[in-house]
C-alpha distance (Angstrom), angle and dihedral (degrees) to the residues before:
residue distance angle dihedral
X1 . . .
X2 3.77 . .
X3 3.82 123.5 .
X4 3.86 107.5 -102.4
X5 3.79 128.6 -167.0
X6 3.80 110.4 -104.0
X7 3.79 120.2 -143.3
X8 3.78 94.6 -156.5
X9 3.75 139.4 5.1
X10 3.82 89.6 -111.0
X11 3.75 94.1 76.4
X12 3.83 94.3 48.8
X13 3.73 105.3 102.2
X14 3.81 131.5 162.2
X15 3.82 93.3 -57.0
X16 3.80 122.0 170.3
X17 3.79 123.1 -157.3
X18 3.89 112.5 -177.4
X19 3.81 88.2 -34.8
X20 3.86 94.2 -37.6
X21 3.80 117.4 135.6
X22 3.74 143.2 -166.9
X23 3.81 110.4 -111.8
X24 3.83 110.0 -141.1
X25 3.79 88.8 -151.3
X26 3.79 93.9 70.1
X27 3.84 103.7 5.2
X28 3.82 90.5 -122.9
X29 3.82 132.2 127.9
X30 3.85 111.3 -103.4
X31 3.78 131.4 -163.0
X32 3.80 113.0 -101.1
X33 3.83 89.0 -148.2
X34 3.88 105.1 49.3
X35 3.82 101.7 8.6
X36 3.79 93.6 -124.4
X37 3.81 122.1 140.7
X38 3.77 115.7 -93.7
X39 3.75 92.8 -171.7
X40 3.82 135.3 47.4
X41 3.81 131.7 -162.2
X42 3.76 118.5 -108.3
X43 3.82 116.4 -125.7
X44 3.82 112.4 -96.8
X45 3.82 94.3 -106.2
X46 3.85 90.1 55.3
X47 3.74 91.8 48.5
X48 3.78 90.9 50.8
X49 3.82 91.9 49.6
X50 3.80 100.3 42.3
X51 3.77 104.0 24.3
X52 3.82 87.4 -128.5
X53 3.81 117.1 120.8
X54 3.78 101.8 -173.1
X55 3.82 142.5 26.1
X56 3.81 135.6 -156.9
X57 3.80 116.0 -88.1
X58 3.76 135.4 -169.4
X59 3.78 116.4 -109.1
X60 3.82 118.7 -146.9
X61 3.81 96.7 -101.9
X62 3.84 91.4 48.0
X63 3.82 89.3 49.6
X64 3.81 90.5 50.2
X65 3.85 91.2 49.3
X66 3.82 90.5 49.1
X67 3.76 92.5 48.7
X68 3.84 90.6 49.5
X69 3.82 90.1 51.0
X70 3.78 90.1 50.3
X71 3.84 90.6 51.5
X72 3.76 91.1 49.7
X73 3.83 92.0 46.8
X74 3.79 91.7 50.7
X75 3.78 91.1 48.3
X76 3.80 91.2 49.3
X77 3.80 90.6 49.9
X78 3.81 89.9 48.4
X79 3.78 92.8 51.4
X80 3.77 91.9 48.2
X81 3.81 92.2 49.7
X82 3.79 91.5 49.2
X83 3.77 90.2 50.2
X84 3.81 90.5 51.9
X85 3.82 92.0 46.2
X86 3.79 91.4 50.8
X87 3.80 94.7 48.9
X88 3.78 90.3 49.2
X89 3.82 93.9 45.4
X90 3.81 96.3 51.7
X91 3.76 98.6 38.5
X92 3.84 90.1 119.6
X93 3.79 101.5 23.1
X94 3.87 124.0 55.9
X95 3.79 97.3 -135.9
X96 3.84 104.7 117.6
X97 3.82 91.9 118.1
X98 3.77 99.3 44.7
X99 3.81 111.5 119.0
X100 3.78 135.6 162.3
X101 3.77 89.1 -129.6
X102 3.79 93.5 60.0
X103 3.86 98.0 40.6
X104 3.80 109.8 141.4
X105 3.83 91.5 -141.5
X106 3.83 128.9 24.4
X107 3.81 112.7 -142.8
X108 3.81 132.5 172.4
X109 3.79 90.2 -110.0
X110 3.80 91.5 52.1
X111 3.82 89.8 51.0
X112 3.78 90.7 53.2
X113 3.84 89.0 49.6
X114 3.82 87.8 52.5
X115 3.85 91.1 50.5
X116 3.82 87.6 50.4
X117 3.75 89.5 56.9
X118 3.82 93.2 45.0
X119 3.81 92.1 50.6
X120 3.78 94.7 40.2
X121 3.79 94.2 130.8
X122 3.85 90.2 58.4
X123 3.83 94.9 44.8
X124 3.78 92.6 44.2
X125 3.78 92.4 49.6
X126 3.77 90.4 51.5
X127 3.84 90.5 44.2
X128 3.75 92.7 -123.8
X129 3.79 120.5 156.3
X130 3.81 131.3 178.4
X131 3.77 132.9 -111.7
X132 3.79 106.9 -154.3
X133 3.78 108.3 -163.4
X134 3.81 136.9 166.2
X135 3.76 143.2 98.1
X136 3.77 125.0 -34.6
X137 3.82 114.6 -74.7
X138 3.75 99.4 13.3
X139 3.82 94.1 123.0
X140 3.77 104.2 -95.6
X141 3.81 97.7 134.2
X142 3.80 91.5 39.5
X143 3.84 90.3 54.5
X144 3.81 91.4 46.9
X145 3.85 89.4 49.7
X146 3.77 90.3 50.9
X147 3.74 90.6 52.9
X148 3.82 89.4 48.7
X149 3.80 92.5 51.9
X150 3.80 92.7 46.7
X151 3.79 90.9 54.4
X152 3.79 94.1 43.7
X153 3.83 87.1 56.6
X154 3.81 84.7 59.9
X155 3.82 90.3 50.1
X156 3.83 95.9 -105.8
X157 3.79 113.5 149.6
X158 3.79 112.3 -120.3
X159 3.78 134.1 179.8
X160 3.87 122.6 -163.2
X161 3.78 120.4 -164.0
X162 3.79 137.3 151.0
X163 3.79 118.7 -126.1
X164 3.78 92.8 -118.8
X165 3.82 91.8 49.9
X166 3.81 90.8 48.7
X167 3.84 92.0 50.5
X168 3.80 91.5 48.0
X169 3.83 92.1 48.7
X170 3.78 91.9 48.9
X171 3.80 91.8 49.8
X172 3.80 92.2 51.4
X173 3.78 97.2 42.9
X174 3.80 125.3 81.9
X175 3.79 136.6 -155.4
X176 3.80 115.3 -40.2
X177 3.85 92.4 8.2
X178 3.80 89.8 60.1
X179 3.78 93.3 45.8
X180 3.77 91.7 48.6
X181 3.74 91.4 51.3
X182 3.80 91.7 50.6
X183 3.82 92.5 47.6
X184 3.80 88.9 53.8
X185 3.84 90.0 55.2
X186 3.81 92.6 43.0
X187 3.75 101.7 44.9
X188 3.83 102.3 43.8
X189 3.78 119.0 105.2
X190 3.75 94.0 -113.4
X191 3.81 131.5 13.5
X192 3.76 122.4 -156.2
X193 3.77 109.5 -159.2
X194 3.80 105.8 -171.5
X195 3.80 127.5 -157.1
X196 3.76 103.5 7.3
X197 3.78 110.5 -161.5
X198 3.77 94.2 31.2
X199 3.81 92.9 89.6
X200 3.81 115.6 108.8
X201 3.77 109.0 -72.8
X202 3.81 93.4 -122.8
X203 3.77 129.8 118.0
X204 3.83 87.0 -115.8
X205 3.79 92.8 54.9
X206 3.82 94.3 46.6
X207 3.78 91.5 47.0
X208 3.78 91.4 54.1
X209 3.80 91.9 49.6
X210 3.78 91.1 47.2
X211 3.77 91.2 48.8
X212 3.80 91.9 53.3
X213 3.81 95.0 44.4
X214 3.84 89.3 47.5
X215 3.80 92.1 52.1
X216 3.78 90.9 47.6
X217 3.81 91.4 50.2
X218 3.81 92.0 50.9
X219 3.80 92.0 46.4
X220 3.85 89.9 59.7
X221 3.83 90.3 -135.2
X222 3.80 121.0 133.2
X223 3.78 125.1 -108.8
X224 3.79 135.2 -159.2
X225 3.82 113.8 -144.6
X226 3.78 126.2 -173.9
X227 3.76 124.6 -166.5
X228 3.80 141.6 165.8
X229 3.80 90.4 -145.4
X230 3.77 116.7 106.9
X231 3.83 116.2 -114.2
X232 3.77 91.0 -111.9
X233 3.82 91.1 60.1
X234 3.79 90.3 53.7
X235 3.78 92.6 48.2
X236 3.80 96.0 44.0
X237 3.78 104.8 36.0
X238 3.72 111.7 154.4
X239 3.78 101.1 -154.8
X240 3.78 117.5 84.2
X241 3.81 94.4 -134.0
X242 3.79 93.0 48.4
X243 3.83 91.0 48.1
X244 3.78 91.2 52.2
X245 3.79 92.1 51.7
X246 3.81 96.3 42.4
X247 3.78 95.3 44.4
X248 3.84 89.8 56.1
X249 3.75 92.6 46.8
X250 3.82 91.8 51.1
X251 3.82 88.9 47.0
X252 3.80 91.5 55.1
X253 3.83 102.2 33.3
X254 3.77 134.9 57.2
X255 3.87 110.5 -136.9
X256 3.81 117.3 -113.3
X257 3.80 114.7 -175.0
X258 3.84 120.8 -145.8
X259 3.78 114.0 -161.6
X260 3.78 140.7 163.3
X261 3.77 134.6 71.0
X262 3.77 118.9 -22.8
X263 3.78 111.4 -95.5
X264 3.84 89.0 -147.3
X265 3.81 91.2 55.3
X266 3.80 90.5 50.2
X267 3.78 91.5 48.9
X268 3.84 89.2 47.4
X269 3.81 90.7 54.8
X270 3.78 91.7 48.0
X271 3.82 90.7 51.4
X272 3.79 90.9 48.2
X273 3.77 91.5 51.1
X274 3.83 90.6 47.5
X275 3.77 91.2 49.2
X276 3.85 90.8 50.5
X277 3.85 89.1 51.9
X278 3.78 91.7 49.6
X279 3.78 91.5 49.3
X280 3.81 90.0 52.2
X281 3.82 94.4 48.5
X282 3.77 115.5 105.9
């Protein structure tokens, strides 16, 4: 039997509703599970105006169930948003699974990258990015991807793109499509610009990189930049266009050097050894 609104206390008898009951002490319907009131009396002026003497109320167990549903709904929405942010961030870079916790090698530079992610609020407020530089295969892009994933878990919008991909996209896009693409790279919470210096060495390519770096600088939002170029090459670039790009990057980003043996070379040796073992198996 459903709970109906009662116009007066006179018609409220010993009604049951899934175990609910009318408490003679207050004349209101109570929850058969927790005993809390599921109705409340209207004030006298409301009764006089509407002719209704009581209204539905939420008992404690119903309130708890509602709050639990709201928590679950918020968590589901949060997971969905993180999933969308991650798909958008790694559209051009396959780093969805990169995590500090699963890093194959722990290095001092990787630990500093982890600290950057942990203290993101401070670095973001101060508009400080990172320039991750060093030899090929030393883990620069992996570390930047770990930072990106850590921030996405906190619902920060991130975009990851290599310089060469960005230049190609800009060359193939037209009008509003090009501007929309640039806005996405400019307005996200963090931009990962991978492999600076590997873009096509043409005036067009350098202009596109400079345009993006300029926009990012003016937006006041941090940027992660990775490059195989030594820091001295960035500081002492001879070409005017390169100097304009690198000066802005060094203005925005604190240098973080990655050194040591190439991870890729180590993986290659491990695969070679494993292949030899398989060839020798009988």
